[in-house]
Backbone as a printed PyTorch tensor [residue, N CA C, xyz], in Angstrom:
tensor([[[  56.8360, -105.5680,  -52.9340],
         [  57.1400, -106.5970,  -53.8940],
         [  57.8550, -105.9370,  -55.0720]],

        [[  58.9920, -106.4690,  -55.4540],
         [  59.7360, -105.9700,  -56.6020],
         [  59.4990, -106.9180,  -57.7640]],

        [[  59.0580, -106.3770,  -58.9040],
         [  58.6540, -107.1880,  -60.0460],
         [  59.4350, -106.7830,  -61.2860]],

        [[  60.0190, -107.7630,  -61.9640],
         [  60.6710, -107.5060,  -63.2440],
         [  59.6040, -107.3850,  -64.3250]],

        [[  59.8130, -106.4400,  -65.2570],
         [  58.8820, -106.2700,  -66.3770],
         [  59.6860, -105.9910,  -67.6370]],

        [[  59.4860, -106.8070,  -68.6630],
         [  60.1970, -106.6700,  -69.9320],
         [  61.7060, -106.5780,  -69.7460]],

        [[  62.2060, -107.4070,  -68.8450],
         [  63.6380, -107.4820,  -68.6090],
         [  64.2170, -106.3980,  -67.7190]],

        [[  63.3900, -105.5010,  -67.2390],
         [  63.8540, -104.4060,  -66.3790],
         [  63.4130, -104.6760,  -64.9400]],

        [[  64.3670, -104.5090,  -64.0150],
         [  64.0790, -104.6850,  -62.5890],
         [  64.1830, -103.3420,  -61.8770]],

        [[  63.3820, -103.1500,  -60.8400],
         [  63.4950, -101.9220,  -60.0560],
         [  64.8840, -101.8170,  -59.4190]],

        [[  65.3590, -100.5870,  -59.2990],
         [  66.6220, -100.3060,  -58.6250],
         [  66.2660,  -99.5710,  -57.3370]],

        [[  66.5200, -100.2090,  -56.2030],
         [  66.1330,  -99.6590,  -54.9090],
         [  67.3910,  -99.4450,  -54.0700]],

        [[  67.6130,  -98.2120,  -53.6320],
         [  68.7620,  -97.9230,  -52.7840],
         [  68.6840,  -98.7530,  -51.5060]],

        [[  69.8170,  -99.1670,  -51.0000],
         [  69.8460, -100.0380,  -49.8180],
         [  69.2910,  -99.3610,  -48.5670]],

        [[  69.2270,  -98.0220,  -48.5390],
         [  68.6720,  -97.3300,  -47.3780],
         [  67.1770,  -97.0410,  -47.5150]],

        [[  66.5960,  -97.3370,  -48.6710],
         [  65.1580,  -97.1190,  -48.8860],
         [  64.3640,  -98.2440,  -48.2250]],

        [[  63.0840,  -97.9700,  -47.9680],
         [  62.2130,  -98.9990,  -47.3870],
         [  60.9840,  -99.1410,  -48.2590]],

        [[  60.6620, -100.3910,  -48.6160],
         [  59.4750, -100.7050,  -49.4150],
         [  58.6020, -101.6280,  -48.5770]],

        [[  57.3660, -101.1900,  -48.2910],
         [  56.4360, -102.0150,  -47.5100],
         [  56.1680, -103.3300,  -48.2380]],

        [[  55.9400, -104.4040,  -47.4980],
         [  55.7010, -105.7020,  -48.1180],
         [  54.4790, -105.7460,  -49.0370]],

        [[  53.5170, -104.8500,  -48.8570],
         [  52.3190, -104.8440,  -49.7010],
         [  52.4050, -103.8610,  -50.8540]],

        [[  53.5080, -103.1250,  -50.9700],
         [  53.7030, -102.1980,  -52.0880],
         [  54.1680, -102.9810,  -53.3120]],

        [[  53.9060, -102.4420,  -54.4950],
         [  54.3500, -103.0660,  -55.7440],
         [  55.2400, -102.0750,  -56.4820]],

        [[  56.4560, -102.5100,  -56.7770],
         [  57.4200, -101.7050,  -57.5230],
         [  57.7930, -102.5400,  -58.7390]],

        [[  57.4610, -102.0600,  -59.9360],
         [  57.5310, -102.9030,  -61.1290],
         [  58.2680, -102.2210,  -62.2660]],

        [[  59.2200, -102.9370,  -62.8620],
         [  59.8650, -102.4860,  -64.0940],
         [  60.9980, -101.5180,  -63.8770]],

        [[  61.1700, -100.6010,  -64.8210],
         [  62.2670,  -99.6460,  -64.8620],
         [  61.9810,  -98.4930,  -63.9170]],

        [[  62.2020,  -98.7340,  -62.6150],
         [  61.8730,  -97.7920,  -61.5540],
         [  63.1180,  -97.5790,  -60.7030]],

        [[  63.3340,  -96.3540,  -60.2400],
         [  64.4480,  -96.0510,  -59.3460],
         [  63.8930,  -95.4850,  -58.0490]],

        [[  64.3120,  -96.0810,  -56.9340],
         [  63.9210,  -95.6200,  -55.6020],
         [  65.1900,  -95.1010,  -54.9320]],

        [[  65.2190,  -93.8060,  -54.6020],
         [  66.4110,  -93.1620,  -54.0700],
         [  66.6740,  -93.4490,  -52.6050]],

        [[  67.8120,  -92.9550,  -52.1320],
         [  68.2550,  -93.1460,  -50.7480],
         [  67.2150,  -92.6200,  -49.7580]],

        [[  66.9840,  -93.3940,  -48.7130],
         [  66.0850,  -93.0230,  -47.6180],
         [  64.6460,  -92.7690,  -48.0480]],

        [[  64.2730,  -93.1630,  -49.2620],
         [  62.8740,  -93.0440,  -49.6960],
         [  62.0430,  -94.1100,  -48.9870]],

        [[  60.7410,  -93.8580,  -48.8940],
         [  59.8310,  -94.8230,  -48.2810],
         [  58.6330,  -95.0310,  -49.1960]],

        [[  58.3500,  -96.2940,  -49.4710],
         [  57.1790,  -96.6810,  -50.2620],
         [  56.2470,  -97.3740,  -49.2680]],

        [[  55.1480,  -96.7180,  -48.9370],
         [  54.3000,  -97.1890,  -47.8400],
         [  53.2940,  -98.2410,  -48.2840]],

        [[  52.5450,  -98.7330,  -47.3390],
         [  51.6260,  -99.8590,  -47.5090],
         [  50.6680,  -99.6440,  -48.6830]],

        [[  50.5130, -100.6850,  -49.4910],
         [  49.5970, -100.7220,  -50.6440],
         [  49.8670,  -99.6320,  -51.6770]],

        [[  51.0670,  -99.0850,  -51.6790],
         [  51.4390,  -98.1160,  -52.7100],
         [  51.8650,  -98.8770,  -53.9590]],

        [[  51.7710,  -98.2190,  -55.0930],
         [  52.2120,  -98.8350,  -56.3320],
         [  53.1260,  -97.8970,  -57.1000]],

        [[  54.2700,  -98.3860,  -57.4880],
         [  55.1880,  -97.6310,  -58.3320],
         [  55.3380,  -98.5100,  -59.5600]],

        [[  54.4970,  -98.2690,  -60.5470],
         [  54.3170,  -99.2800,  -61.5840],
         [  54.6110,  -98.8220,  -62.9910]],

        [[  54.9140,  -97.5690,  -63.1980],
         [  55.0580,  -97.0730,  -64.5580],
         [  56.5150,  -96.9940,  -64.9790]],

        [[  56.7560,  -97.2090,  -66.2660],
         [  58.0950,  -97.1370,  -66.8220],
         [  58.7000,  -95.7690,  -66.5400]],

        [[  59.9800,  -95.7740,  -66.2420],
         [  60.7440,  -94.5500,  -65.9980],
         [  60.2660,  -93.7580,  -64.7810]],

        [[  59.6980,  -94.4340,  -63.7870],
         [  59.3040,  -93.7590,  -62.5570],
         [  60.5100,  -93.6100,  -61.6460]],

        [[  60.5380,  -92.5020,  -60.9210],
         [  61.6050,  -92.2440,  -59.9650],
         [  60.9970,  -91.6980,  -58.6900]],

        [[  61.4360,  -92.2450,  -57.5520],
         [  61.1200,  -91.6560,  -56.2600],
         [  62.4410,  -91.1080,  -55.7460]],

        [[  62.5160,  -89.7920,  -55.6050],
         [  63.7670,  -89.1250,  -55.2440],
         [  64.2200,  -89.5060,  -53.8440]],

        [[  65.4900,  -89.2610,  -53.5800],
         [  66.0430,  -89.4860,  -52.2450],
         [  65.1780,  -88.7780,  -51.2120]],

        [[  64.8290,  -89.4980,  -50.1670],
         [  64.0030,  -88.9390,  -49.0990],
         [  62.5280,  -88.8450,  -49.4220]],

        [[  62.1320,  -89.2490,  -50.6290],
         [  60.7330,  -89.1690,  -51.0290],
         [  59.8640,  -90.2010,  -50.3370]],

        [[  58.5760,  -89.9240,  -50.3030],
         [  57.6100,  -90.8380,  -49.6980],
         [  56.4540,  -91.0200,  -50.6720]],

        [[  56.0630,  -92.2780,  -50.9050],
         [  54.8390,  -92.5790,  -51.6350],
         [  53.8320,  -93.0080,  -50.5670]],

        [[  52.8040,  -92.1860,  -50.3030],
         [  51.8590,  -92.4600,  -49.2240],
         [  51.0520,  -93.7430,  -49.4390]],

        [[  50.4230,  -94.1700,  -48.3870],
         [  49.5810,  -95.3610,  -48.4060],
         [  48.5510,  -95.2490,  -49.5230]],

        [[  48.5120,  -96.2600,  -50.3980],
         [  47.5230,  -96.3380,  -51.4560],
         [  47.7890,  -95.4730,  -52.6790]],

        [[  48.8220,  -94.6540,  -52.6860],
         [  49.0900,  -93.7820,  -53.8300],
         [  49.8490,  -94.5410,  -54.9100]],

        [[  49.8900,  -93.9540,  -56.0990],
         [  50.5670,  -94.5360,  -57.2530],
         [  51.5330,  -93.4990,  -57.8040]],

        [[  52.7130,  -93.9510,  -58.2320],
         [  53.6480,  -93.0540,  -58.9030],
         [  53.5530,  -93.3140,  -60.4000]],

        [[  53.3460,  -92.2440,  -61.1630],
         [  53.3120,  -92.3150,  -62.6230],
         [  54.3590,  -91.3350,  -63.1260]],

        [[  55.4240,  -91.8440,  -63.7080],
         [  56.5400,  -90.9810,  -64.0700],
         [  57.2210,  -90.5280,  -62.8000]],

        [[  57.2840,  -89.2430,  -62.5530],
         [  57.8830,  -88.7190,  -61.3350],
         [  56.8480,  -88.0560,  -60.4390]],

        [[  55.5860,  -88.3850,  -60.6430],
         [  54.5060,  -87.7300,  -59.9080],
         [  53.7270,  -88.7580,  -59.1020]],

        [[  53.5580,  -88.4950,  -57.8130],
         [  52.7300,  -89.3550,  -56.9720],
         [  51.2810,  -88.8950,  -57.0660]],

        [[  50.3790,  -89.8300,  -57.2850],
         [  48.9700,  -89.5060,  -57.4950],
         [  48.0970,  -90.1930,  -56.4550]],

        [[  47.1590,  -89.4610,  -55.8370],
         [  46.2310,  -90.0840,  -54.9070],
         [  45.2170,  -90.9240,  -55.6600]],

        [[  44.8520,  -92.0820,  -55.1300],
         [  43.9550,  -92.9780,  -55.8530],
         [  42.5390,  -92.4540,  -56.0590]],

        [[  42.0230,  -91.6060,  -55.1870],
         [  40.6320,  -91.1490,  -55.2920],
         [  40.4840,  -89.7520,  -55.8920]],

        [[  41.5780,  -89.0400,  -56.0860],
         [  41.4750,  -87.6310,  -56.4400],
         [  42.1020,  -87.2770,  -57.7710]],

        [[  42.4070,  -88.2650,  -58.5860],
         [  43.0260,  -87.9630,  -59.8650],
         [  42.5480,  -88.9680,  -60.8960]],

        [[  41.9860,  -88.5110,  -62.0030],
         [  41.4220,  -89.4220,  -62.9940],
         [  42.4780,  -90.1710,  -63.8110]],

        [[  43.7640,  -89.8370,  -63.5760],
         [  44.8120,  -90.5850,  -64.2760],
         [  45.0930,  -91.9330,  -63.6140]],

        [[  44.6030,  -92.1290,  -62.3760],
         [  44.7580,  -93.4110,  -61.6890],
         [  43.5350,  -94.2400,  -62.0070]],

        [[  43.7580,  -95.3450,  -62.6980],
         [  42.6360,  -96.1930,  -63.1290],
         [  42.5540,  -97.4050,  -62.2530]]])
């Protein structure tokens, strides 16, 4: 799901794939051939998933760092 936030929409390369249950919100860039997998969230301002990058199932991207939901206290 691509969500506009404060007038900013995600920019997703046409070769990238975003799972239907993933959330990509706001000023986010998804590079060429990147994959955002099931129930992943890319929700923070100025987040980037580089070309060929993968956001695993259930993980969250904060800035340019992918964080596992159970192993990092920065994921609330």
